[in-house]
N, C-alpha and C positions, 0 to 999 in steps of 0.2 A: 673594585671600590667607593666606598660613600666616601660625600660631599664632605662630613668631618672629619674621616682618617686625612683624606687630602687636604684641608686645612691644619692638620697636625702635621702632618709631611713639608706644607708649605713653612710653617713657625718655624718647624727645627731651621728648614733650612736658612730661610731666615738670619737665627739666632748662628749656632752656627758656619755657615759664611763668612757673615760678623766677625764669627770670634777667631777663627782658621785665617784669613784675611788678612785681620788688624795684627796678629798676632806671630805662627809661627810662619804663615807660610810667605806673608809682608816684604822681607828680604828678600830672597828666593825670587818674588817677581819684581818687585822694580831692580833686580839685579838684568834682570831676561827681558821686558819688555819693557824696562823705565819710568819714571816716576806716573805721566800721562797716561801711559797706557796701563799704569795697577790700577789708578783714579779710576781710569773707563772701567774696566771688569771688576772691579770694586759698586760702581754705582750701581751698574746692571744687577750685579749678585741681590744685594740690598734694596732697591727699586724693585725689580722683577720681583721680587720674592716680595716683599712688602706687599706689592699693587695683588696677587693671586692669592696670597691670606688675605685681604679687606674684602677681596671679592668674591673667596670662598666665606667665609664669613656674612657678606650680605645674604647668598642666600639656605646660609643651614638652620633650618628649621630655630628658633630661640625655644631651650625649659626654661623651666623652675626649679633652682638647686634649695637652697632658701630666700627666706625674705628678711630682707634687711632691717636694722631695727630704724625707730624713727627720728633717733636723734642723726643717722650714717648722713638720712636725705637732709639733714641743716646743717650737717656739717660741710658738703658735700662742695656749697658753692666758695666758700671760704678757701676750703682744698684749690680747690682750681684753679681760686686766685693770685694763690701763692706757687703754686704750678708756673701761672701765663707771664707771675714775674719774675721768678725766678727764670724765665725761658730770654725771658728777654732783655735782661740782666747776663745771662750767657752769651749773648752776641752783638752786646752791644760798648764790652770791652771782654781785649784776649784774655786768658786763660793756659797760664803753666801747663793744668794739667790733661789740655788735647793738644795734637801733634800740629806740631808748627803753630802752638798758647806764647811760644817765645821763652823767655828764660825767668827763672822765680824770682819775685822782689818783695815789696810789700804790698799782702792780697791784697784785689778791688775788694770792693764792696759787696759785690753779692756773693763774690770767694772767701769774703770773710762769715760767710754762714752757712754756706756748703762748699768745701771746693771741690763739687764737681755740679751745678747750678741743672745743666741743658740734663744731664743724666735723671739730677732727681725730677725737676720738670717732667720725665717724659714718664717717672718712675710715681711718683704723684697721683700722675693723670694714669693710666692704670691700676691704683689700690680704689680711687674713687670708682670705678669702672666695672670691675671685678665687683669690688660688694656690691652696691648701686644695682647691677642686669643677671649676679647669681645665676647665670645660664653659663652653659658646657662652651657654646663658641668664643665664647668672652673670655673667660676663662680662659681657653685655650689661645688667644690674637694677642690678650691683654697682659698674661701671666708670662707668655714670654721679648713680651715689652718689657713686663716689668726685670727678668731675667737679664734678657741684655744691657739696660742699663744699670742694672746694681753691680755683676758679674762683671760687667762692661769697665765701668770708672773704677774695679778693684783694682784689676790684671792691669789695667791704664798706669793707676799709682805706678802695682809694682812693675811696668818697663821706666817707669822715667825715672822712678829713683835711684833703678842700675844701669841708668843712659844720662842723669844728668846733674852735674853735681846741683848744689845746691835744693834740688828738688825737698830732700830730708826736710830743710828748715822748713818748705811749705809746709810742709806735710804738719809740721808742729806748731805752726803757724794757725794751724784751714781744720779744718773735721770735715770726717766724710758725712757723718748724719747732720741733716741740717740745723740748724740753732743747737749745735750739742759744742763748738770752738764759747761762744759765751753762755753756753751753761757748764763748764768745765771751765772754766775763764782763763782759755789761750786769748779770746777776743773779750774785749771790755761792751758791756752794753749797747754803748752809742753807737754799734757798728750794723745792730739790727735793724739797719734803715736802711736800705741798697740802693739809694741815692733817686735822686730824679727825675732820671728817663726811665727808667725797669717802670717805676711807683706806676709813671704818668701812660708807660707803653706795652706795662700787664692788664692794668685796668681795662685802657680801651681794647686788648683787643680776648678779656676775659665777658666782655658784655657784645662786643661781639657774635661771640659763639654763646652764649646765653639768647642771642638772635637769631642765630642761624642753626643754632639745633635741631631747632624742630623741620626744620626743610633738607639739611642734608639727613638727619637719624629716623627722623620721621615721630621722637619721644620730646617733648621741652625736657631744659637742662635743666632747670630745680621742680622739683617733683616733693610727692607730700605722702 
């Protein structure tokens, strides 16, 4: 079996294992092995399959499926900056959309931008890398992460809506797609500001990755 075929299997295991463990199998496994046991199984499957996929990505020869337009190279750093700000904001404050994220109330600053800031951070990363890398191996790996981020978020909304009182009100005040709450009038334009901590943390992470990208990946983060 080729390394590329194994990469596809690893990504399917990563995405499928996450969805199966997060939704249909979670309750059964928690009853059988407890919450800590479930988290151990979940972590082994998720991290193990992701590590396997990344290692396979490294050894699959890159190809070129298309040439990204010049505008995509110019927009990519800005999109990645937004992704880093969303990611920092997602870990800086509790999010009712996540498991154990608390009771829905007034949406946090980053949640006013999108109900799923962490998942959209991953999704934006995937979109940028698929567009610019334009190779088969990245399409598989980043495409799997993109699918997991967006489909997983939608599934989480559905699960929370059924299980948690008040989540429907939280959904009504927020938006799935970033900035749509402001564009639709559900949130005032002032809520476009995500807060000082997400901005400072996001800028620092963004700058660090600009510096580290050539050493970690082998190509500069900003290309022309």
